C-alpha positions as CSV (number, residue, x, y, z in Angstrom):
1,X,73.8,115.1,83.8
2,X,70.8,113.6,85.4
3,X,70.7,109.8,84.6
4,X,67.0,109.2,83.9
5,X,66.4,105.5,83.9
6,X,64.2,105.8,80.8
7,X,67.2,107.0,78.8
8,X,69.6,104.6,80.4
9,X,67.4,101.7,79.5
10,X,66.8,103.1,76.0
11,X,70.5,103.3,75.1
12,X,71.3,99.9,76.6
13,X,68.3,98.0,75.1
14,X,68.4,99.5,71.7
15,X,72.2,99.1,71.5
16,X,71.9,95.3,72.2
17,X,68.8,95.0,70.0
18,X,70.4,96.7,67.0
19,X,73.6,94.8,67.5
20,X,71.8,91.5,67.5
21,X,69.6,92.5,64.5
22,X,72.7,93.5,62.4
23,X,74.4,90.2,63.2
24,X,71.3,88.1,62.3
25,X,70.8,90.1,59.1
26,X,74.4,89.7,57.9
27,X,75.1,86.1,59.1
28,X,71.7,84.8,58.2
29,X,71.8,86.3,54.8
30,X,75.3,84.9,54.1
31,X,74.2,81.4,55.2
32,X,76.3,81.2,58.4
33,X,73.1,80.7,60.4
34,X,70.6,78.1,59.2
35,X,67.0,79.4,58.8
36,X,65.6,77.4,61.8
37,X,62.0,78.4,62.6
38,X,62.3,78.8,66.4
39,X,65.8,80.4,66.2
40,X,64.4,83.0,63.8
41,X,61.3,83.6,65.8
42,X,63.1,84.0,69.1
43,X,66.1,85.8,67.7
44,X,64.2,88.4,65.7
45,X,61.6,88.7,68.4
46,X,64.3,89.4,71.0
47,X,66.1,91.9,68.7
48,X,63.0,93.8,67.7
49,X,61.5,93.5,71.2
50,X,64.6,95.2,72.8
51,X,64.5,97.9,70.1
52,X,60.8,98.6,70.6
53,X,61.1,98.6,74.4
54,X,64.0,101.0,74.3
55,X,62.3,103.4,71.9
56,X,59.1,103.4,73.9
57,X,61.0,103.9,77.1
58,X,62.8,107.0,75.6
59,X,59.4,108.7,75.0
60,X,58.6,108.7,78.7
61,X,61.5,111.1,79.3
62,X,59.7,113.7,77.2
63,X,57.6,116.4,78.9
64,X,54.8,115.7,76.3
65,X,55.3,112.2,75.0
66,X,52.3,112.5,72.6
67,X,54.3,115.1,70.7
68,X,57.2,112.8,70.0
69,X,56.3,112.5,66.4
70,X,57.2,116.1,65.8
71,X,60.9,115.3,66.3
72,X,60.9,113.5,62.9
73,X,60.5,116.7,61.0
74,X,63.9,118.1,62.1
75,X,66.1,115.4,60.4
76,X,68.0,118.0,58.4
77,X,69.6,119.5,61.5
78,X,69.0,117.3,64.5
79,X,70.7,114.0,65.3
80,X,67.8,113.1,67.6
81,X,65.4,113.4,64.6
82,X,67.7,111.4,62.4
83,X,67.8,108.7,65.0
84,X,64.0,108.6,65.0
85,X,63.8,108.4,61.2
86,X,66.4,105.7,60.9
87,X,65.0,103.7,63.8
88,X,61.5,103.6,62.2
89,X,62.9,103.0,58.7
90,X,64.9,100.0,59.9
91,X,61.8,98.2,61.0
92,X,60.7,97.8,57.3
93,X,63.6,95.6,56.1
94,X,63.9,94.0,59.5
95,X,60.2,93.0,59.3
96,X,60.6,91.6,55.8
97,X,63.7,89.7,56.9
98,X,61.9,88.2,59.9
99,X,58.9,87.2,57.7
100,X,61.1,85.5,55.2
101,X,63.0,83.7,57.8
102,X,60.1,82.6,60.1
103,X,57.3,82.1,57.6
104,X,59.1,81.1,54.4
105,X,62.1,79.3,56.1
106,X,64.7,81.0,54.0
107,X,67.4,83.6,54.4
108,X,68.6,83.8,50.8
109,X,67.5,85.9,47.8
110,X,65.3,88.8,48.7
111,X,65.4,87.8,52.3
112,X,69.1,88.2,52.4
113,X,68.8,91.7,50.8
114,X,66.3,92.6,53.5
115,X,68.7,91.3,56.1
116,X,71.6,93.4,54.7
117,X,69.4,96.5,54.6
118,X,68.3,95.8,58.2
119,X,71.9,95.6,59.3
120,X,72.8,98.8,57.5
121,X,69.8,100.5,59.2
122,X,70.8,99.1,62.6
123,X,74.4,100.4,62.3
124,X,73.1,103.8,61.0
125,X,70.7,104.1,64.0
126,X,73.4,103.3,66.5
127,X,75.6,106.0,64.9
128,X,72.9,108.6,65.1
129,X,72.3,107.7,68.8
130,X,76.0,108.1,69.5
131,X,76.2,111.4,67.6
132,X,73.4,112.9,69.7
133,X,75.9,112.9,72.6
134,X,79.1,113.3,70.6
135,X,77.9,116.5,69.0
136,X,77.2,118.3,72.3
137,X,80.1,120.7,72.7
138,X,79.0,121.9,76.1
139,X,79.7,118.4,77.6
140,X,83.3,117.7,77.2
141,X,83.1,114.1,78.4
142,X,80.8,113.3,75.5
143,X,82.2,115.6,72.8
144,X,85.3,113.4,72.3
145,X,86.6,110.7,69.9
146,X,85.6,108.0,72.3
147,X,81.8,108.4,72.3
148,X,80.7,107.3,68.8
149,X,83.1,104.3,68.5
150,X,82.0,103.3,72.0
151,X,78.4,103.1,71.0
152,X,79.3,100.9,68.0
153,X,81.6,98.7,70.0
154,X,79.1,98.2,72.8
155,X,76.3,97.5,70.4
156,X,78.4,94.8,68.6
157,X,79.6,93.4,71.9
158,X,76.1,93.0,73.5
159,X,74.6,91.8,70.3
160,X,77.3,89.1,69.8
161,X,76.9,87.9,73.4
162,X,73.1,87.7,72.9
163,X,73.6,85.8,69.6
164,X,76.0,83.4,71.2
165,X,73.4,82.7,73.9
166,X,70.8,82.0,71.3
167,X,72.9,79.7,69.3
168,X,74.0,77.8,72.3
169,X,70.4,77.5,73.6
170,X,69.3,76.0,70.3
171,X,72.3,73.6,70.2
172,X,73.8,75.4,67.3
173,X,77.3,75.6,68.6
174,X,79.3,78.3,66.7
175,X,82.9,78.5,67.9
176,X,83.5,81.6,65.7
177,X,80.6,83.5,67.3
178,X,81.8,82.6,70.8
179,X,85.3,83.8,70.0
180,X,84.0,87.0,68.4
181,X,81.8,87.7,71.4
182,X,84.8,87.2,73.7
183,X,87.1,89.4,71.7
184,X,84.4,92.1,71.4
185,X,83.9,92.0,75.2
186,X,87.6,92.4,75.8
187,X,87.6,95.3,73.2
188,X,84.7,96.9,74.9
189,X,86.5,96.6,78.3
190,X,89.6,98.2,76.9
191,X,87.7,101.0,75.3
192,X,85.8,101.8,78.5
193,X,89.0,102.0,80.5
194,X,90.5,104.3,77.9
195,X,87.4,106.5,78.0
196,X,87.5,106.8,81.7
197,X,91.2,107.5,81.6
198,X,90.6,110.3,79.1
199,X,87.7,111.8,81.0
200,X,89.6,111.7,84.3
201,X,92.5,113.6,82.8
202,X,90.2,116.0,81.0
203,X,90.9,119.7,81.5
204,X,87.9,121.8,80.5
205,X,89.1,125.0,78.9
206,X,85.9,126.9,79.6
207,X,85.9,128.7,83.0
208,X,84.0,131.6,84.5
209,X,86.9,133.8,83.4
210,X,86.8,132.7,79.8
211,X,83.0,132.8,79.7
212,X,83.0,136.4,80.9
213,X,86.1,137.5,79.0
214,X,87.8,138.7,82.2
215,X,91.2,137.1,82.0
216,X,92.7,138.8,85.1
217,X,92.0,137.6,88.6
218,X,89.4,135.1,89.5
219,X,85.7,135.6,88.6
220,X,83.3,134.6,91.3
221,X,79.6,135.1,92.0
222,X,78.7,137.7,94.5
223,X,75.2,136.4,94.8
224,X,74.0,133.0,93.6
225,X,71.3,133.1,90.8
226,X,68.9,130.8,92.7
227,X,68.3,130.0,96.3
228,X,67.2,126.4,95.6
229,X,67.5,123.7,93.0
230,X,66.0,124.5,89.6
231,X,65.5,122.5,86.3
232,X,69.0,123.2,85.0
233,X,70.7,122.1,88.2
234,X,68.6,119.0,88.4
235,X,69.1,117.9,84.8
236,X,72.6,119.3,84.1
237,X,74.1,119.8,87.5
238,X,73.7,116.3,88.8
239,X,76.7,115.3,90.9
240,X,77.9,111.9,92.1
241,X,80.4,111.3,94.9
242,X,83.8,110.1,93.8
243,X,83.6,107.0,96.1
244,X,80.3,106.0,94.6
245,X,81.6,106.5,91.1
246,X,84.6,104.3,91.8
247,X,82.3,101.5,93.2
248,X,80.0,101.7,90.2
249,X,82.9,101.6,87.8
250,X,84.1,98.4,89.5
251,X,80.6,96.9,89.3
252,X,80.5,97.8,85.6
253,X,83.8,96.1,84.9
254,X,82.8,93.0,86.8
255,X,79.3,92.6,85.3
256,X,79.7,94.0,81.8
257,X,83.2,92.7,80.9
258,X,85.0,90.5,83.4
259,X,82.3,88.0,84.2
260,X,81.0,87.6,80.6
261,X,84.6,87.3,79.3
262,X,85.3,84.5,81.8
263,X,82.1,82.6,81.1
264,X,82.7,82.9,77.3
265,X,86.2,81.7,77.7
266,X,85.3,78.5,79.6
267,X,82.7,77.6,76.9
268,X,85.4,76.1,74.7
269,X,86.0,73.4,77.3
270,X,82.4,72.5,78.3
271,X,79.7,70.4,76.7
272,X,76.0,71.3,76.2
273,X,73.9,72.1,78.2
274,X,76.5,73.9,80.4
275,X,77.5,76.0,77.4
276,X,73.9,77.2,77.0
277,X,73.4,78.0,80.7
278,X,76.6,79.9,81.0
279,X,76.0,81.8,77.7
280,X,72.6,83.0,79.0
281,X,74.1,84.0,82.3
282,X,76.8,85.9,80.5
283,X,74.2,87.8,78.4
284,X,72.1,88.7,81.4
285,X,75.2,89.8,83.5
286,X,76.4,91.9,80.6
287,X,73.1,93.6,80.1
288,X,72.9,94.5,83.8
289,X,76.5,95.8,83.7
290,X,75.8,97.9,80.7
291,X,72.8,99.5,82.5
292,X,75.3,100.6,85.2
293,X,77.8,101.8,82.6
294,X,75.1,103.9,80.9
295,X,74.1,105.3,84.2
296,X,77.7,106.4,84.8
297,X,77.9,107.7,81.3
298,X,75.2,110.3,82.2
299,X,76.0,110.9,85.9
300,X,79.7,111.7,85.3
301,X,79.1,114.1,82.4
302,X,79.4,117.8,83.3
303,X,77.6,120.6,81.4
304,X,79.3,123.9,81.2
305,X,76.1,125.7,82.2
306,X,76.9,124.7,85.8
307,X,79.7,127.4,85.7
308,X,76.9,129.9,86.1
309,X,76.0,128.3,89.4
310,X,79.6,128.2,90.7
311,X,80.2,124.5,90.1
């Protein structure tokens, strides 16, 4: 599939934003994070800013962005529409939670309820995003048991690393958050390796023979349907060289998983401000690595429509 940067940035930014929002909503509401004014302002601003930036970026991939609102009407049958509805609905409790935290200096009572609803909305939205791709049967690499859990794991991973960076920057050391961010990063690394292993060994059952119902012999095109690239080949027939894919997978592992895990691990032995600096570096490196991972997520997916073109 063609890895449009707008969609790559959308899935990366909203995943991190919703992960951070869910953690702030739950941990703030339960009292594990004190309702500090600047922490609330920066934390909620970062979470909602990433979400808004990702959502706005996704509209640029549409042929007619001004008609994006029409997608909301198909929520009964479309995961894309459900994603839009849940993403907008999540802003309501998230806004109330942010107002209660920043302007009233509290995360208990009705503010805690708003935080819990924001967290539920965040998880729901990430699930709908994952299902957009997991429900596509023509793309075997996405239509698997790894896609939806992967979206949830990566959202929790990037959100926890961002939260750890915030807490360290505001000198609110939380060993449990650092440990959770480290464990989630290792879990995400293992899940990504398992996903790649599954996709590399994947044998797509659909062939030109099965598509035409001609079981005997080998079906081949006598004449190609097009003499040059068309929309389908550009969007769904994108190909990446194996050597480039291997290099990008290595970059993904280094930036998204290995380096953040190493930096998070050494935090336990360092004092502030070194913990704050390394935590911010870990968050930035992981975000950059996840951009590469999302690019590969699209670039390595193969749509069965390309069989029509002999690929």
